[in-house]
N, C-alpha and C positions, 0 to 999 in steps of 0.2 A: 322488171324482173320479178318484183314481189308478187304482182298480179299473176304471172305465168306460173311461178313456183307454189302459189298457194293451192293450186289444184292437186298437188302432191301431198301436201301437209299445210294445215292452217298456221302452224307456228312461224313458217317461212314469211307470212306477211308482216312479222316484226323483225326479221333480219335484214340487215343491209344486203342488197342485191338478191333478195329471196334466198340467201344462204349458199348461193353459188360463188365459187371463187373467181375473181376477176383480176387479170393481170394487167398493170399499167406499166408501161415502159416510158421512162421520162428523164430528160436531163434538164433540171431546172434552169441551167444557164442558157440553154439553147431555145426552150420553148415556153413562151408565155401566152395567156389567153390574150385574144384580140378583143379590146373594148374601143369601139369607135368614140372618138374624143373623150376617152377616159384618161384620168390622172394615174400617176403612179401608185397611189392608194387603192384606186379601182382596180387595177391590174392585180396588185397583191391579193386583194380581198377576193378576186375571182379565181385565183389559182388553186390547184388541188390541194395543196396543205393548208389552206383556209377553210376547207369544207367541213361541215359538221360530221362527215363520215371519216375524217382523217384518223380519229382515234380508233377506227376499227382496221386500219391498214397495217400491214406487216412489211417493214422495209427490208428487202434483200438486196445485198450489193454483189456486183459481179467482181470477183477477185482474180480470176484466171482468164487471161486473154486466149480463146480457143484458136483465134485465127493465127496467132503468133506461133502456137504449137504446130500448126499444119504447114508452116513455111518450110521450104526445102533449102533455099540458098541464103547465105549471110546477107545479100543485098536486099532480098525480100523481107527479111526480118528487119533490117535497118529502116527500110522504107516504111514499114508498118509502125515502128516504134516512133518514127518522126512525125507521122500523120497527125496525132493529137496536138503536137506543138504547133504545126501548120494551122490547124483549125483554129486556135487560140490567137496566133498571129492575124489570120484574116478577121476573126471576131473583134480583135482589138485595133483594127485599122492599122495593123503594121505590115500590111502585105507587100509593100514595095520591095522588090527583090526576093520575096518568099517563093515565088512560082519556081524559080530555078532550084532553089533548095528542096522544095516540097514535091517536085515532079507534078506540078499542077499545070492544067491548061491556061494559057494566057488569054485574058479577054482582049480581043482586038479593040483599038482605039475608037473605031466607029460605034461601038457599043457602050463606051463610057458615057455616064450622065454626069456632066460637070456644070451645066448651066442651071443652078436652082438656088432658092433662098431657103426653101423647106424641102429637105431631101425626099420625104414621102410624097410630096406633092410633084417633085421632079420626077420620081419613078412612075407615078400615076400618069403624068403628062406623057413621058416617053413611051409608055405602054398603050395608052388610049388617047391619042392626040386630039381627036375630035370630041 
């Protein structure tokens, strides 16, 4: 971006992203960088908030759930309020019995990956058997 924006003004060469506003949307609990064979420390060091650019970011937090305001029935509102709890249940491997409460699609037993020592290797072998 610096190279592109310096054609407008040479001072843009010294500004992060050439002086352009960039919006990053991220939930740090859900999205981590992929570092093949990386340690926990490698992953933390590669994350956005470990970047030398972090000091230039302005953190904005969403405070109003716009979807919730557009719901018309009480059941829609309740389902939407329940959704973040359901995601955390699944994330924390507490999903047994969650699908009924969370109105989630059940995964058929033939798609369960149960025979593995290393769960990542189990997923890879299930997707790419050869």
